[in-house]
C-alpha positions in Angstrom: 0.0 0.0 0.0 1.5 3.3 -0.9 1.1 6.6 0.9 0.8 10.0 -0.7 4.0 12.2 -0.7 4.2 14.8 2.1 2.8 18.2 1.3 6.0 20.3 1.0 4.2 23.5 0.1 4.8 26.5 2.3 2.3 27.7 4.8 0.0 30.4 3.2 1.1 32.8 5.9 4.7 32.5 4.6 3.8 33.5 1.0 4.5 36.9 -0.4 1.7 39.1 -1.7 2.6 38.2 -5.3 2.5 34.5 -4.5 -0.8 34.8 -2.7 -2.5 36.6 -5.6 -1.1 34.6 -8.5 -0.8 31.1 -6.9 -3.8 30.7 -4.5 -3.2 26.9 -4.4 0.5 27.1 -3.8 3.5 27.5 -6.1 3.5 24.7 -8.7 6.5 22.5 -8.7 9.0 22.8 -11.6 8.3 19.2 -12.7 5.2 17.1 -12.1 5.5 14.2 -9.7 4.2 11.7 -12.2 4.8 12.4 -15.9 2.5 10.8 -18.4 4.3 7.6 -19.6 6.8 7.9 -16.7 7.7 5.3 -14.2 5.0 4.2 -11.8 5.3 3.3 -8.1 8.2 1.1 -7.1 7.1 -2.5 -6.2 9.0 -5.0 -4.2 10.3 -8.1 -6.0 9.3 -10.5 -3.3 9.3 -13.6 -5.5 12.9 -12.9 -6.6 13.9 -12.2 -2.9 12.3 -15.5 -2.0 14.2 -17.4 -4.6 17.5 -15.7 -3.6 17.0 -16.4 0.1 16.3 -20.1 -0.7 19.4 -20.3 -2.9 21.5 -18.7 -0.1 20.1 -21.0 2.5 20.8 -24.1 0.6 24.2 -23.0 -0.6 25.4 -21.8 2.8 24.0 -24.9 4.6 25.7 -27.3 2.2 29.0 -25.4 2.3 28.9 -25.2 6.1 28.5 -29.0 6.3 31.3 -29.6 3.7 33.6 -27.2 5.5 33.0 -28.9 8.8 33.6 -32.4 7.3 36.7 -31.2 5.5 38.3 -30.1 8.8 38.5 -26.5 7.7 39.2 -23.9 10.4 36.1 -23.7 12.6 35.5 -20.1 11.7 34.4 -21.0 8.1 31.6 -23.5 9.0 30.4 -21.1 11.7 30.3 -18.1 9.4 28.5 -20.1 6.7 26.0 -21.4 9.3 25.3 -17.8 10.5 24.7 -16.8 6.8 22.4 -19.7 6.4 20.4 -18.6 9.5 20.2 -15.1 8.1 18.9 -16.5 4.8 16.3 -18.6 6.7 15.1 -15.5 8.7 14.8 -13.6 5.4 12.9 -16.5 3.8 10.4 -16.6 6.6 9.9 -12.8 6.5 9.4 -12.8 2.7 7.0 -15.8 2.9 4.9 -14.1 5.6 4.7 -10.9 3.5 3.6 -12.9 0.4 1.0 -14.8 2.4 -0.4 -11.4 3.5 -1.0 -10.6 -0.1 1.7 -8.0 -0.8 2.5 -7.6 -4.5 5.7 -8.8 -5.9 
């Protein structure tokens, strides 16, 4: 759901006499906010984020197990396991947002 942009027009009390007479609805902006044929509202790519989180989870989990089995220094499997947990959290957050019906 999008919100309207904040009203950045000055307070009518702050306008000069010329501005008050010639621009009763405020001074128009130099460029319109939405040009015809311009870009629309940005939308989140939740499906792509879901796929990337799944890929990161699987990759990091497999590499963490392989690093542990290969007797690599303990910092590598731990770092990969932490990245896998982060990917899992992101996966859950994105899945919940998609279930709520957010576009993307």
